[in-house]
Phi, psi and omega in degrees: 000135182287161180296327179298316180292323179297314179299319181296319180295318179296319180298316180297319179298317179297317179298318179297317178299318180297319179295317180297314180296321181296326182271351179287139177292148180295144179279129182247151177287131178297324180296315180294325181293323183279323187265317184066153177052230180257016172080025178240151174229135181238155177205134359280165178278344178208142178231128175245129180207165175253131180232131185267146178304139180081001181248162175243126177251147178245132177246127181258126179239125180270126180244129181238133175270108184264012178261181178259014181234149177287156181213143171253123189242153173243151178258125183241130179248124180235147168280163170215160178234174180292141178288131181296345179278003174067017183280340185093349176286141184289143171259099188283138176268103188278342180296121184296338182262002186250142177242160174294144181298328176220158173063036181281120174271337182301328180294335184260348191263145175212158181210174179282189182277200180295157178216155183253147176227125176279175179303125179074001183278152176230157183212142174271118180260128182263126174254122179267127177250104182263097183276118180299153180295333181261016181295134179289145177295149179142197183257143176223140184210150180199174181239136175254119182243156179234133182212159177303133181294337181284346181272099184293337182269000185304317181298338184251010181299125180268069180236159179288162179299325180294334180278331174262182180244117185201177181222139179268143175233125177238123187242141171248126178254117179299153182151222179280083184269131177244106179260108184219091179248140179221166177265113180287322177197155177213117186204175174259143185217156168231126184056038178064021176248114183291146179200162175258335182239136178230144183277344174206176184261019182272136170059035176273132179242149166266130183233122175244134181243117180263136177247126181256109178255011178268198182240017179218148180293145181236152178237081181294154178211158179168195183226151174240131176254131174258122182236154173268186185300325182279356179094003178289135179281118180271329182195156177234135184233137175273143179245128177058049179257023178284167178235109000281159179291157180284151179256146168255112185285155177302150177059038181209168174240135175231136179254146175241126183253125182240109178295130178276347176057227188262020182274346179275133179290167182280350179202142172130185178260137181226150182231139175250123176240134185223147176223137185225156172233155178197167171080170182288338181260009180065042179296149185243146175224152177211155179200156177213159178205155181238140176219165185232143172246114181231110182299151182298321181297327179289322177296317179297317179297319180297315179298321179295318179295317178298317179297321178295318179296316178300319179296317180294319184286317186252322185284314182300312178303321179295318178297321179295317179297317179297319179297315180298321179297319179297319179297317180293323179294318178295320179294327181288336181273351180286146179288000000 
């Protein structure tokens, strides 16, 4: 075999190996697959409670080591604020020296030192909430996270709560409570873009945005009715009926997205009517909006018909006049 053929065979062999490797799925660690993240599990993921000024409340969080290795863990307490994307997910303040400008729970919270967990072992961690006697009434909230004690950068890790292992605590302190929730907007949307007209009935959502101008977190709840032009109820949807229900934090807006699914017709006018309750006094809110589904083919047909009518009304007479003028000119040239 010539050297040229040998080189060609080697090249083809290398290409085949590269293709095989390229199409092979990546090899994953079994430990990472089973444990995920840093191998810890906490419960509950959220605690809501009322704490009175001058009293100490205890919150118990169960931490489980789901790996096959021992770990020494530290407890980290962070404040959080409302996420600006209005999703309701917390925007955690990871800086150990920084507090939330308002509603800081971190100032009241304390915990014990580091603790060890063996493989598969679990432990109840106690968080003490020492509410000062002069604490103002309202809402206070924070996140309790657990990380390896050997990781000196853990308190400042700029990762999402889902990436770390933690539990949220939301506290209501009785006192001068101001409950002031309003509906910032209520509309129909596709891909989170509000509109009144849609070309089809696919992926239409009802979106309600609550604005909290009070000083305590609120859990609005209610129903949305989808009606057709004649007022017939096509479907009923629950809002914020999860367990636990979502909170709207003070000084923030939170949106709730409700898929209308296949209940919207392929053509016509539709109306959304909604009623909500919130607060300790059962305050009520309501909102409604109207939207239309008009298929693209119908719009094209309508435009074509309008164009045809315009042509008949304005274009045909002009053509007739032009035709008559040509006939008269030809007749005038005849002997």
